[in-house]
C-alpha positions in Angstrom: 120.2 99.1 127.1 118.4 100.3 130.3 119.0 101.0 133.8 116.5 98.2 135.1 117.3 95.0 136.4 117.6 92.3 134.0 114.4 90.2 133.3 114.2 87.1 135.5 114.0 83.7 134.0 110.9 82.9 136.1 109.2 86.3 134.9 110.2 85.3 131.2 108.9 81.8 131.5 105.4 82.9 133.2 105.0 85.7 130.5 105.9 83.4 127.6 103.6 80.8 129.0 100.6 83.5 129.6 100.8 84.7 126.1 101.0 81.6 124.3 97.9 80.3 126.2 96.2 83.8 125.7 96.8 83.5 122.0 95.8 79.9 122.0 92.3 80.6 123.3 91.9 83.7 121.2 92.7 81.8 118.2 90.7 78.8 119.0 87.7 77.8 116.6 85.6 76.6 119.5 86.7 78.8 122.4 85.7 82.3 120.9 87.2 84.3 123.6 88.1 87.9 122.3 89.6 89.7 125.3 92.7 87.2 125.6 94.1 88.8 122.4 94.0 92.3 124.0 96.4 90.9 126.7 98.5 88.1 124.9 101.2 90.3 123.5 101.8 92.5 126.4 104.5 90.3 128.2 106.3 89.6 124.9 106.4 93.1 124.0 107.6 94.5 127.5 110.3 91.9 127.7 111.4 92.8 124.0 112.4 96.2 125.4 114.5 94.7 128.1 116.1 91.9 126.1 118.6 91.4 123.3 117.3 91.2 119.7 118.0 87.3 119.8 116.0 86.7 122.8 113.3 88.9 121.6 112.8 86.9 118.4 113.1 83.6 120.3 110.3 84.6 123.0 107.9 86.2 120.1 108.3 83.4 117.8 107.7 80.7 120.8 104.8 82.4 122.3 102.9 82.9 119.1 103.6 79.5 117.8 101.9 78.3 121.1 98.9 80.3 120.0 98.9 79.2 116.6 98.9 75.3 117.4 95.4 75.7 118.2 94.4 75.9 114.6 96.5 72.7 113.7 93.9 70.0 114.0 91.6 72.1 111.5 94.4 72.9 109.1 95.2 68.9 109.0 91.4 68.3 108.0 91.8 70.7 104.7 95.5 71.0 103.7 98.4 68.5 103.0 100.9 68.2 106.1 103.8 70.2 104.5 101.3 73.1 104.1 100.1 72.7 107.6 103.6 73.3 108.8 104.2 76.2 106.6 101.2 78.1 107.9 101.8 77.4 111.6 105.6 78.2 111.4 105.2 81.3 109.0 102.9 83.4 111.1 104.9 83.1 114.3 108.1 84.1 112.1 106.4 87.1 110.7 105.2 88.3 114.3 108.6 87.9 115.7 110.3 89.9 112.9 107.4 92.9 113.5 108.2 92.6 117.2 111.9 92.8 116.5 111.4 95.9 114.2 109.1 97.6 117.0 111.7 97.1 119.7 114.4 98.6 117.7 112.6 101.8 116.8 111.1 102.3 120.3 114.6 101.8 121.7 116.3 104.0 119.1 114.0 107.1 119.2 112.6 106.7 122.7 109.6 108.8 121.5 106.0 108.1 122.7 104.9 107.9 119.0 106.9 104.8 118.3 104.0 103.0 120.1 102.4 102.9 116.6 105.2 100.9 114.8 104.0 97.5 115.8 100.1 98.1 114.9 101.2 99.6 111.7 103.3 96.7 110.7 100.9 94.0 111.9 98.3 95.8 109.9 100.1 96.4 106.7 101.2 93.1 106.6 97.8 91.7 106.8 96.5 94.0 104.3 99.2 93.2 101.7 98.2 89.3 102.4 94.4 90.2 101.9 95.5 91.9 98.4 97.6 88.8 97.2 96.6 85.7 99.0 94.2 83.0 97.3 92.3 82.9 100.8 91.6 86.7 100.8 91.2 87.9 104.6 90.7 84.6 105.9 93.2 84.1 109.0 93.1 87.8 110.0 93.3 88.3 113.6 90.6 91.0 113.4 87.9 87.9 113.3 88.7 86.8 117.0 86.6 90.3 117.8 83.5 89.2 116.3 81.6 88.7 119.5 82.8 92.1 120.9 80.3 94.2 118.9 81.1 97.8 119.9 84.8 96.9 118.6 83.4 95.2 115.5 81.8 98.6 114.3 85.2 100.0 113.6 84.9 98.0 110.4 82.2 100.2 109.0 84.8 103.1 109.0 88.3 101.4 108.2 87.4 97.9 107.4 88.7 94.9 109.5 92.0 96.6 109.1 91.2 99.0 111.8 90.3 96.1 114.2 93.9 94.7 113.6 95.4 97.9 114.2 93.5 98.4 117.3 93.9 94.9 119.2 97.7 95.3 118.4 98.0 99.1 119.3 96.3 98.3 123.0 98.9 95.8 124.2 101.8 97.7 122.8 100.7 100.9 124.6 100.3 99.2 127.7 103.6 97.5 127.5 105.4 100.8 126.6 103.7 102.8 129.3 104.9 100.1 131.9 108.5 100.4 130.4 108.4 104.2 130.3 107.0 104.2 133.8 109.5 102.1 135.2 112.5 104.2 133.6 111.0 107.5 134.9 110.1 108.5 131.8 107.1 110.9 130.8 103.7 108.7 130.1 101.4 111.4 130.1 100.8 111.8 126.2 101.2 108.2 125.6 98.3 107.4 128.4 96.1 110.1 127.0 96.4 108.9 123.5 95.7 105.3 124.3 92.8 106.2 126.3 91.4 108.6 123.9 91.6 105.8 120.9 89.8 103.3 123.2 87.1 105.8 124.1 86.5 106.8 120.7 86.2 103.5 119.5 83.9 102.4 122.2 81.5 105.7 121.8 81.4 105.1 118.1 80.5 101.3 118.6 77.6 102.0 121.1 76.2 104.9 118.9 76.1 102.7 116.0 74.6 99.7 117.9 71.9 102.0 119.2 70.8 103.5 115.9 67.1 103.6 115.2 66.3 101.3 112.5 65.5 103.0 109.3 63.9 100.0 107.5 60.5 100.6 105.8 59.9 96.9 105.3 60.9 93.6 106.8 61.2 90.1 105.1 60.6 86.5 106.6 63.2 84.0 105.5 63.5 80.4 105.7 66.4 78.0 105.3 66.8 74.2 105.3 70.0 71.9 105.9 69.2 68.2 105.2 71.0 65.3 106.9 74.3 64.8 105.6 73.9 61.0 105.6 71.7 61.6 102.6 74.7 62.2 100.6 76.0 59.0 101.2 72.9 56.5 100.5 74.4 53.6 98.6 71.1 52.6 97.3 70.6 55.7 95.1 73.2 56.6 92.5 74.1 58.6 89.6 71.4 61.0 88.3 68.7 59.5 90.6 70.6 60.4 93.4 70.5 64.4 92.3 66.8 64.1 91.8 66.5 62.5 95.5 68.4 65.1 97.0 66.5 67.9 95.4 63.2 66.3 96.4 64.5 66.2 100.1 65.2 70.1 99.9 62.0 70.9 98.4 59.9 68.9 100.7 60.7 71.4 103.5 59.4 74.3 101.5 55.8 73.8 102.4 57.1 73.6 106.2 58.9 76.9 106.0 56.0 78.9 104.3 53.7 77.6 107.0 56.2 79.5 109.4 55.8 82.6 107.3 58.8 82.3 105.0 58.8 84.7 101.9 62.0 83.6 100.6 63.6 80.0 101.2 67.2 79.5 100.7 69.2 76.0 100.5 72.8 75.4 101.2 75.8 75.4 98.8 76.3 72.4 96.2 72.7 70.9 97.2 73.5 68.4 94.1 75.0 68.2 90.7 73.0 69.3 87.6 74.2 67.7 84.2 73.8 70.0 81.3 70.9 68.0 79.6 69.1 68.0 82.9 69.3 71.6 83.8 65.9 72.8 82.4 64.1 70.1 84.1 65.6 70.5 87.5 65.0 74.7 87.3 61.4 73.7 86.0 61.0 71.8 89.4 62.1 74.6 91.4 60.0 77.2 89.5 56.9 74.9 90.0 57.4 74.8 93.8 57.9 78.5 93.7 54.6 79.2 92.0 52.9 76.5 94.3 53.7 77.9 97.5 54.0 81.7 96.5 57.5 81.8 97.7 60.9 83.0 96.4 63.7 80.2 96.2 67.5 80.4 96.2 69.1 77.2 95.2 72.8 76.6 94.8 74.0 73.8 92.5 77.1 72.4 90.9 76.5 72.6 87.2 78.5 70.3 84.7 79.2 71.7 81.4 81.3 69.4 79.4 84.7 68.7 81.2 84.2 71.6 83.6 81.8 72.6 86.4 80.4 75.8 87.7 79.3 76.4 91.1 75.8 78.4 90.6 73.1 79.9 92.6 69.7 80.4 91.0 67.2 82.9 92.4 63.6 82.0 91.7 60.8 84.6 92.0 57.3 83.9 93.3 56.0 84.0 89.9 58.6 81.7 88.6 60.9 84.2 87.0 64.6 83.5 87.2 66.1 86.8 89.0 69.7 85.6 89.0 71.9 82.7 87.7 74.8 83.6 89.8 78.3 82.1 89.2 80.8 81.9 92.3 83.7 84.0 91.6 86.1 83.0 94.3 86.9 79.3 94.6 88.9 77.6 97.2 91.9 75.3 96.2 89.8 72.0 96.5 87.1 73.3 94.0 90.0 74.4 91.5 91.6 70.9 91.5 87.8 69.6 90.9 87.8 71.4 87.7 85.3 74.4 88.7 85.5 77.5 86.9 85.1 81.0 88.6 82.3 83.6 87.6 83.3 87.3 87.1 80.4 89.3 88.2 78.5 90.0 91.4 74.9 88.4 91.6 72.8 91.6 92.1 69.3 91.4 91.2 66.2 93.6 91.7 63.3 92.2 94.0 60.1 94.0 94.8 61.7 97.4 94.1 64.6 96.6 96.3 68.3 95.7 95.5 69.5 92.4 96.8 72.4 90.0 96.0 73.4 86.6 96.3 77.2 85.3 96.9 78.4 81.8 97.7 80.5 81.0 100.6 84.2 81.9 99.9 83.0 85.1 98.0 82.7 86.5 101.5 86.2 86.2 102.4 87.0 89.0 100.0 86.6 92.7 101.0 87.3 94.2 97.8 84.9 91.9 95.8 82.0 92.3 98.4 82.4 96.1 98.3 80.8 96.0 95.0 77.6 94.6 96.2 78.0 97.7 98.9 78.5 100.2 96.0 75.4 98.9 94.4 73.5 99.8 97.6 72.5 96.3 98.4 69.8 95.9 101.0 70.3 92.2 101.8 72.7 89.5 100.7 71.9 85.7 100.6 74.9 83.5 101.2 74.4 79.6 100.3 77.8 78.0 101.9 79.4 74.8 102.8 81.8 74.9 105.7 84.3 72.3 107.3 82.3 71.4 110.6 85.4 73.2 112.9 85.4 76.4 111.1 81.4 76.9 111.2 81.5 79.5 113.8 84.6 81.6 112.5 83.4 81.3 108.8 79.9 82.6 109.4 81.3 85.6 111.5 83.9 86.3 108.8 80.9 86.7 106.4 79.2 89.0 108.7 82.2 91.3 109.1 81.5 92.2 105.3 77.7 93.3 106.3 79.3 95.7 108.9 81.6 97.1 106.4 79.0 97.3 103.6 76.0 98.2 105.8 73.6 95.6 104.8 71.9 92.5 106.5 72.7 88.7 105.4 70.9 85.6 105.4 73.5 82.8 105.3 72.8 78.8 104.9 75.8 76.3 105.4 75.9 72.8 105.0 78.1 71.5 108.1 78.3 74.9 109.4 76.1 77.6 110.8 72.6 79.1 109.5 72.4 82.6 110.4 70.4 85.8 110.0 72.1 88.9 111.1 71.8 92.9 110.8 74.0 95.5 109.4 76.0 95.7 112.6 76.8 92.0 112.7 74.2 91.2 115.3 73.1 87.6 115.3 69.4 87.9 114.9 68.7 84.0 114.5 71.1 81.1 114.4 71.1 77.4 114.3 73.8 74.6 114.1 74.5 72.1 111.4 78.3 71.7 112.0 77.7 67.8 112.4 75.6 67.4 109.2 72.3 67.1 111.5 68.9 68.1 109.6 67.9 72.0 110.4 65.1 74.3 109.8 65.7 77.9 110.8 63.1 80.9 110.0 63.5 84.4 111.0 62.8 87.9 110.3 65.2 90.5 108.7 65.0 94.2 108.0 65.3 95.4 104.3 67.6 98.2 104.7 71.0 99.8 103.3 73.3 102.0 105.7 75.9 103.7 104.1 79.5 103.4 105.5 82.6 105.4 105.3 84.3 101.9 104.3 81.8 101.5 101.5 82.7 105.1 100.3 86.5 105.5 100.8 87.4 101.7 100.6 90.8 100.7 101.8 91.8 104.3 103.1 93.2 103.0 106.3 94.9 100.0 104.9 96.8 102.6 102.6 97.6 104.9 105.2 99.0 102.1 107.2 101.2 101.3 104.1 102.5 104.8 104.0 103.4 104.8 107.6 105.1 101.3 107.2 107.3 102.7 104.4 108.4 105.8 106.7 109.2 103.3 109.4 111.3 101.1 107.2 113.3 104.3 106.4 113.6 105.1 110.0 114.7 101.5 110.7 117.5 101.3 108.2 118.6 104.9 109.6 118.6 103.2 113.1 120.6 100.1 112.3 123.0 102.7 110.5 123.7 104.6 113.7 
């Protein structure tokens, strides 16, 4: 296979452990370490070029499995045990098969351009999953880079598919450069391409992050999350409980208005509204909005006969109902609880600007949120409810839609993160309600829309990778027949 000495068992063991630990840290929902993903695959990809296909599969599967174990406690809290096993084992299996395909083509054709095989496969498989999975883009490795803002700006051109491509291209290039250098093969073109890609990405990111704001007006917003123990008050039950919860939230409006808030947003599923009591609850929110001269965004579970709807009311300062949005993308538990999804985005005009409201899991879907972008939405309001462990990650997933679409976002999550961010994904203000503690947050956000290439061309990069994937499949079949 090569004129190099066989890989020692010690080197293989150290490389495998290094890769597994780096993946574990990069996938962790609490560590938030972006750079480990850039180096984790290097020893696996390098060793694959010097090992048999069986050993390649074994080390690739094992190393990636170690990394995916960081999600097991979180998955156990939201999924049945069989699905935890399936999710934990399936991703390492897919990764190992991708490495084997890349190894075969790199060794067969020995051309520097085969360095693109692994990132093309990784990006295409993720893209297909985005289009077909119920969870949308959840689980993408691109979200591990949310703290690396220069790289995050790539999403404005390519969507998060570009980030996935980048973080798989770099380690592949490093491994291939080392391998070719040791075999005394030319690395000049490969090195130039690698450096060129990284420089172009970083320059674009820095330039976009330092753009002068074009905003002509800004908005002071306020958010509140009440103590989660209020939802478990044994002394108040039935319809009285809903009224009790509504009053707990509304009592905080005056305090936020004193801090300068012009819009007050509450989190997802504040309480349940029975059909016969809907007019009374809406009137209560209208009266509060008029009294304090503030726009209110309230998200409730609305009961209609034998099914439910997850709805967000947008009530203007004068009491007008600007939007009555129904959540479109539901997670599995909501479907089991007889919730029905909506169909249309929650766009509305407020004081001459186009704004929008979406709810929690809606933000996991690129194509759906692109409908807000194409309508030139200036700011998006997102009531949400996280699962404690995933508060940071889920808030950053939502921010990536802002980078893709070119708008700012205000997000309020029960048992998660309350955040205000700009169109670059920069966190302007943040508070933590992961443990269900009561929180008030107020801050200022610019009202502006930045057109993006991704907004204009859509999933062009994902489609380009899909075409390259098909070409590589043809070459792979040809290589196996040779």
